[in-house]
MDAnalysis code that builds the backbone (N, CA, C; Angstrom):
import MDAnalysis as mda
import numpy as np

u = mda.Universe.empty(273, n_residues=91, atom_resindex=np.repeat(np.arange(91), 3), trajectory=True)
u.add_TopologyAttr("name", ["N", "CA", "C"] * 91)
u.add_TopologyAttr("resid", np.arange(1, 92))
u.add_TopologyAttr("resname", ["MET", "TRP", "PRO", "GLU", "VAL", "GLU", "VAL", "ASP", "GLU", "ILE", "LEU", "PRO", "PRO", "SER", "TYR", "LYS", "ARG", "GLY", "PRO", "GLY", "ARG", "PRO", "LYS", "LYS", "LEU", "ARG", "ARG", "ARG", "GLU", "PRO", "ASP", "GLU", "ASP", "PRO", "ASN", "LYS", "GLY", "ARG", "THR", "THR", "THR", "CYS", "TYR", "ARG", "CYS", "THR", "LYS", "CYS", "GLY", "LYS", "ASN", "GLY", "HIS", "ASN", "THR", "ARG", "SER", "CYS", "LEU", "SER", "GLN", "VAL", "THR", "ASN", "PRO", "GLU", "ALA", "ALA", "LYS", "ARG", "LYS", "VAL", "ILE", "ILE", "LEU", "LEU", "VAL", "TYR", "ILE", "TYR", "HIS", "ILE", "CYS", "ILE", "VAL", "TYR", "LEU", "MET", "ILE", "TYR", "ASN"])
u.atoms.positions = np.array([
    [0.802, -1.190, 0.000],
    [0.000, 0.000, 0.000],
    [0.858, 1.273, 0.000],
    [2.060, 1.205, 0.571],
    [2.926, 2.390, 0.600],
    [3.609, 2.561, -0.740],
    [3.773, 3.777, -1.151],
    [4.471, 3.976, -2.426],
    [5.977, 3.741, -2.270],
    [6.606, 3.247, -3.304],
    [8.061, 3.013, -3.318],
    [8.768, 4.333, -3.590],
    [9.840, 4.635, -2.801],
    [10.618, 5.859, -2.991],
    [12.084, 5.502, -3.134],
    [12.825, 6.339, -3.835],
    [14.249, 6.127, -4.054],
    [15.044, 6.924, -3.011],
    [15.284, 6.339, -1.850],
    [16.016, 6.989, -0.761],
    [17.044, 5.997, -0.226],
    [18.205, 6.522, 0.216],
    [19.215, 5.646, 0.818],
    [18.647, 4.956, 2.053],
    [19.248, 3.815, 2.387],
    [18.806, 3.056, 3.552],
    [19.119, 3.839, 4.834],
    [18.203, 3.871, 5.755],
    [18.398, 4.585, 7.023],
    [19.176, 3.692, 7.969],
    [20.278, 4.232, 8.500],
    [21.130, 3.483, 9.421],
    [20.862, 3.950, 10.856],
    [21.168, 3.089, 11.840],
    [20.995, 3.517, 13.237],
    [22.012, 4.601, 13.586],
    [21.775, 5.380, 14.618],
    [22.716, 6.436, 14.987],
    [24.045, 5.854, 15.436],
    [25.104, 6.636, 15.295],
    [26.419, 6.164, 15.704],
    [26.472, 6.038, 17.224],
    [27.394, 5.189, 17.700],
    [27.501, 4.908, 19.123],
    [28.079, 6.105, 19.854],
    [27.450, 6.478, 20.970],
    [27.967, 7.534, 21.838],
    [28.231, 6.923, 23.207],
    [29.405, 7.194, 23.746],
    [29.747, 6.654, 25.048],
    [28.905, 7.361, 26.114],
    [28.306, 6.594, 26.978],
    [27.453, 7.149, 28.018],
    [28.244, 7.845, 29.110],
    [27.568, 8.642, 29.921],
    [28.247, 9.353, 30.995],
    [28.622, 8.410, 32.131],
    [29.550, 8.835, 32.938],
    [29.930, 8.054, 34.112],
    [31.317, 7.485, 33.986],
    [31.767, 6.899, 35.064],
    [33.103, 6.323, 35.126],
    [33.143, 5.031, 34.311],
    [34.171, 4.851, 33.483],
    [34.241, 3.622, 32.694],
    [34.536, 2.408, 33.557],
    [34.129, 1.246, 33.097],
    [34.368, 0.014, 33.834],
    [35.850, -0.318, 33.831],
    [36.270, -1.086, 34.834],
    [37.671, -1.499, 34.924],
    [37.993, -2.444, 33.774],
    [39.211, -2.359, 33.300],
    [39.626, -3.249, 32.226],
    [40.007, -4.622, 32.764],
    [40.537, -4.660, 33.992],
    [41.012, -5.919, 34.537],
    [39.916, -6.597, 35.343],
    [39.671, -7.847, 35.042],
    [38.711, -8.634, 35.812],
    [39.473, -9.350, 36.928],
    [38.887, -9.409, 38.098],
    [39.557, -10.054, 39.224],
    [39.494, -11.581, 39.080],
    [40.535, -12.217, 39.583],
    [40.599, -13.678, 39.573],
    [39.598, -14.225, 40.590],
    [39.141, -15.485, 40.417],
    [38.171, -16.048, 41.370],
    [38.709, -16.153, 42.788],
    [40.027, -16.402, 42.940],
    [40.587, -16.547, 44.281],
    [41.087, -15.221, 44.861],
    [40.944, -14.125, 44.120],
    [41.405, -12.816, 44.583],
    [40.347, -12.161, 45.473],
    [40.808, -11.446, 46.485],
    [39.901, -10.784, 47.418],
    [39.167, -9.649, 46.709],
    [37.822, -9.662, 46.673],
    [37.091, -8.607, 45.961],
    [37.175, -7.250, 46.646],
    [37.486, -7.210, 47.950],
    [37.551, -5.945, 48.673],
    [38.968, -5.396, 48.773],
    [39.906, -6.017, 48.102],
    [41.291, -5.559, 48.163],
    [41.396, -4.174, 47.525],
    [42.006, -3.249, 48.233],
    [42.168, -1.908, 47.725],
    [41.041, -0.978, 48.105],
    [39.970, -1.492, 48.613],
    [38.830, -0.673, 49.000],
    [38.915, -0.400, 50.500],
    [38.787, 0.856, 50.860],
    [38.797, 1.202, 52.268],
    [37.368, 1.429, 52.726],
    [36.890, 0.553, 53.585],
    [35.519, 0.678, 54.052],
    [35.432, 1.611, 55.249],
    [36.567, 1.962, 55.822],
    [36.567, 2.821, 57.002],
    [36.974, 4.234, 56.616],
    [36.313, 4.790, 55.625],
    [36.671, 6.125, 55.176],
    [36.087, 7.195, 56.081],
    [35.070, 6.864, 56.865],
    [34.483, 7.838, 57.771],
    [35.105, 7.670, 59.152],
    [35.412, 8.786, 59.795],
    [35.897, 8.736, 61.168],
    [35.103, 9.757, 61.970],
    [34.520, 9.307, 63.042],
    [33.705, 10.169, 63.883],
    [34.597, 11.141, 64.641],
    [34.228, 12.425, 64.647],
    [35.008, 13.408, 65.389],
    [34.535, 13.525, 66.830],
    [33.548, 12.730, 67.205],
    [33.071, 12.741, 68.584],
    [33.720, 11.621, 69.396],
    [33.693, 10.400, 68.845],
    [34.257, 9.273, 69.581],
    [35.566, 8.769, 68.988],
    [35.877, 9.124, 67.743],
    [37.141, 8.735, 67.120],
    [37.124, 7.384, 66.441],
    [35.990, 6.700, 66.401],
    [35.918, 5.381, 65.768],
    [35.615, 5.526, 64.286],
    [35.985, 4.501, 63.525],
    [35.781, 4.499, 62.082],
    [34.411, 3.930, 61.731],
    [33.912, 4.288, 60.550],
    [32.701, 3.691, 60.022],
    [31.450, 4.537, 60.155],
    [31.520, 5.645, 60.881],
    [30.361, 6.527, 60.994],
    [30.859, 7.944, 61.242],
    [29.928, 8.904, 61.233],
    [30.305, 10.292, 61.489],
    [29.633, 10.777, 62.771],
    [29.869, 12.053, 63.095],
    [29.347, 12.597, 64.347],
    [27.832, 12.588, 64.384],
    [27.197, 12.827, 63.258],
    [25.742, 12.921, 63.214],
    [25.068, 11.598, 63.578],
    [25.685, 10.484, 63.184],
    [25.081, 9.188, 63.465],
    [25.740, 8.480, 64.642],
    [26.548, 9.193, 65.428],
    [27.256, 8.588, 66.558],
    [26.298, 8.354, 67.717],
    [26.363, 7.146, 68.273],
    [25.498, 6.793, 69.396],
    [26.252, 6.829, 70.722],
    [27.539, 7.128, 70.672],
    [28.353, 7.136, 71.874],
    [28.020, 8.334, 72.750],
    [27.994, 8.109, 74.054],
    [27.742, 9.184, 75.003],
    [29.049, 9.810, 75.491],
    [30.173, 9.132, 75.237],
    [31.472, 9.586, 75.724],
    [32.230, 10.253, 74.578],
    [32.828, 11.421, 74.874],
    [33.616, 12.126, 73.883],
    [35.079, 11.771, 74.063],
    [35.736, 11.371, 72.984],
    [37.154, 11.034, 73.013],
    [37.956, 12.334, 72.921],
    [38.856, 12.616, 73.875],
    [39.608, 13.877, 73.825],
    [40.541, 13.962, 72.615],
    [41.073, 12.837, 72.175],
    [41.950, 12.848, 70.986],
    [41.163, 13.235, 69.741],
    [39.929, 12.744, 69.628],
    [39.088, 13.081, 68.476],
    [38.733, 14.559, 68.497],
    [38.461, 15.095, 69.694],
    [38.140, 16.523, 69.800],
    [39.355, 17.371, 69.443],
    [40.548, 16.927, 69.842],
    [41.770, 17.668, 69.528],
    [42.024, 17.667, 68.025],
    [41.772, 16.534, 67.370],
    [41.957, 16.432, 65.924],
    [40.979, 17.364, 65.200],
    [39.760, 17.494, 65.746],
    [38.773, 18.375, 65.143],
    [39.225, 19.834, 65.238],
    [39.816, 20.224, 66.357],
    [40.311, 21.588, 66.535],
    [41.464, 21.856, 65.573],
    [42.347, 20.892, 65.399],
    [43.488, 21.060, 64.489],
    [43.000, 21.236, 63.064],
    [42.021, 20.456, 62.645],
    [41.470, 20.583, 61.296],
    [40.845, 21.958, 61.112],
    [40.148, 22.447, 62.132],
    [39.540, 23.771, 62.064],
    [40.596, 24.860, 61.950],
    [41.696, 24.729, 62.701],
    [42.770, 25.718, 62.637],
    [43.441, 25.729, 61.260],
    [43.644, 24.563, 60.673],
    [44.236, 24.487, 59.337],
    [43.306, 25.129, 58.317],
    [42.018, 24.921, 58.454],
    [41.042, 25.517, 57.549],
    [41.077, 27.043, 57.654],
    [41.129, 27.565, 58.867],
    [41.192, 29.017, 59.063],
    [42.496, 29.572, 58.495],
    [43.589, 28.844, 58.670],
    [44.883, 29.265, 58.135],
    [44.814, 29.378, 56.612],
    [44.206, 28.404, 55.951],
    [44.091, 28.436, 54.492],
    [43.220, 29.603, 54.025],
    [42.168, 29.889, 54.760],
    [41.323, 31.025, 54.406],
    [42.109, 32.328, 54.510],
    [42.927, 32.465, 55.557],
    [43.745, 33.675, 55.727],
    [44.753, 33.824, 54.594],
    [45.367, 32.728, 54.180],
    [46.346, 32.772, 53.089],
    [45.658, 33.221, 51.799],
    [44.502, 32.672, 51.503],
    [43.769, 33.047, 50.289],
    [43.366, 34.523, 50.363],
    [42.931, 34.988, 51.514],
    [42.544, 36.388, 51.683],
    [43.738, 37.295, 51.428],
    [44.903, 36.929, 51.955],
    [46.099, 37.755, 51.748],
    [46.533, 37.756, 50.279],
    [46.367, 36.636, 49.603],
    [46.749, 36.562, 48.195],
    [45.837, 37.433, 47.339],
    [44.563, 37.498, 47.699],
    [43.610, 38.263, 46.894],
    [43.758, 39.750, 47.118],
    [43.889, 40.158, 48.371],
    [43.852, 41.586, 48.694],
    [45.231, 42.225, 48.858],
    [46.297, 41.532, 48.531],
    [47.646, 42.138, 48.568],
    [48.222, 42.256, 47.195],
])
């Protein structure tokens, strides 16, 4: 029922790589540890000092003095960097 037309064949669109991080090229061996190289303890609580959670989700009632001292040091370094940037901009 459709009329015949003289047109080139329509091809699918060319491949475009999708967004996101590409997959690893190396596949792990069956006997290799799948968690090797992965750090699961990337969070450290600044209230109790233990790994695996942050201050917001901390259930500890006791404050670790070493963790509090580390928090103060991080704050001082942050303030120092802000002062350096301020001096670089306005001098």
